[in-house]
N, C-alpha and C positions, 0 to 999 in steps of 0.2 A: 161620896165616899164617906163613912163617917161622919154623915147632916154636912157636910166640905163637896158644894155643887161642881163637878168632873165641864169644862169647857172640850168640843170633841172641835177640833181643826182641821179641816180638811185641804190638799192641796192636790194639784194634778202635775207630775214631771212631763207628761207627753214625751218622753223618753224622748228628756233631749237633758245634754247634761247642765245649760245655762241655767233649765226651767229645773231640774231638783235639785242647782246651786245658790235658786232664787228661794226655794222652798224652803230649805234648807236655812235661809239665816232669817227665813223670815220666821219660822223655832224660832233662831236665837233670839231672834227679837223680841218675840211673843213671853218670851221667857217658860218655857212646856217643861215640865219635869221631864217628856220625855214622847219622845216618836213613836210610836206601836203598828205596826204592820204593814213597815217599808218594803214597796215591793216596785222595782225600777230595773228598768238595764243599767240604768244610770243612775242608782244607787254608789260610785266611789264616789261621788261628786256630790252627794248631801253628805255619806260616812266625814268626807273629811272638815267638812266644818259642823258637823253634830259632836265629831270625835275635840277639836280643837275649847269646844263650848262645853267639850261635857255630860253633855243629853245622851243616853243612854238609845239606843235603833229597840227598843225591844218585837220580838215577833216580825220581825222580818224575812225576809228567803231568804234563800242560801244564791242568789245568781252568780257574783261574781268572787273571786278572789277574797278579797277585801269583807267581803258579809262578816267571813270565817275570821277571817284574821284582827279585825278591827277590837279592842279592846272593849267596845261603847256598843259594841254589835253581837244581840243574843238571835240566833234566828230560832224560830222552831216549826219550820220547814226545809223539810231537806227536800229540791226540788231532781237531783237524783233517785233520791228514794220512794220520790212520789212516783217519779216515771214507771220505775217498774211495777211496783201498787197498781199505779193502770194498767198498763197492760196482763198482768195477772187475773184484773180485775175482768177484762173484759170475757165474757162466755169463749170460746173454742178455741186461746190463744195457743192452747198450745198444741192445738191441731194444723195449725198454721203453717205453708208447703214456703212462704216466703215474704218473711213480716217485711215491710220497710219502714221505719225512723226516720222522720227530719225533724232534723231540730238547726238551730243555727248553730253553725261548729265553732265560733266564737268565746260561745259561753261555757267558759268549764265545769259547767254541775250539768252543762248538758251532754258532753261529748264524755264526760263517766259517766251519764247514764246510758250510753247508749252503749258501750263496752258493757256496765252490772246486764244492760236487755242481754245483748249476744252470745254472755255467760253463761245465763238461763237458758235459754235455747240449745245449750250444746250439751244441758246435762240432760235431756227428754231422751229417755225410751228409744227414736230417732235422731240424730242430735238435726238441727236445725246451721247450718252452710249463711253465718250474714255476710256480708262483706261488709267494708268500712268505707267511709272518708271519698262520696261523690260529690265535690264541691262543682259549684255554680258560681264561674268568672262572669263577672258582667260590669 
């Protein structure tokens, strides 16, 4: 950029908070200017470390509440809005009589997505009733 090379460093958090922390510590150790595209179920573990080092996370997803509240997190993707868009882009979505949504109920953004989609179905000329919170405990 402007005649300077850009190094792209990749790290797989493996949906594991310990691995996410290791990736963040490596970014701090490598003196990165920013983390771009942080997308992990364990983003909170990484954000704690990045925040302490004042390294911004740009273009992350907003899977966890901390993705939306951390002063160094700049998400460009909203999981709940993306889920609604995926529904309405599906041909015949508005004529589906028994929609089902399967999500991780421990991810607040996905819980919000289901609420938004349910509200959307309720606005149709023939509203579709949706039910919530069928949990599988195991």
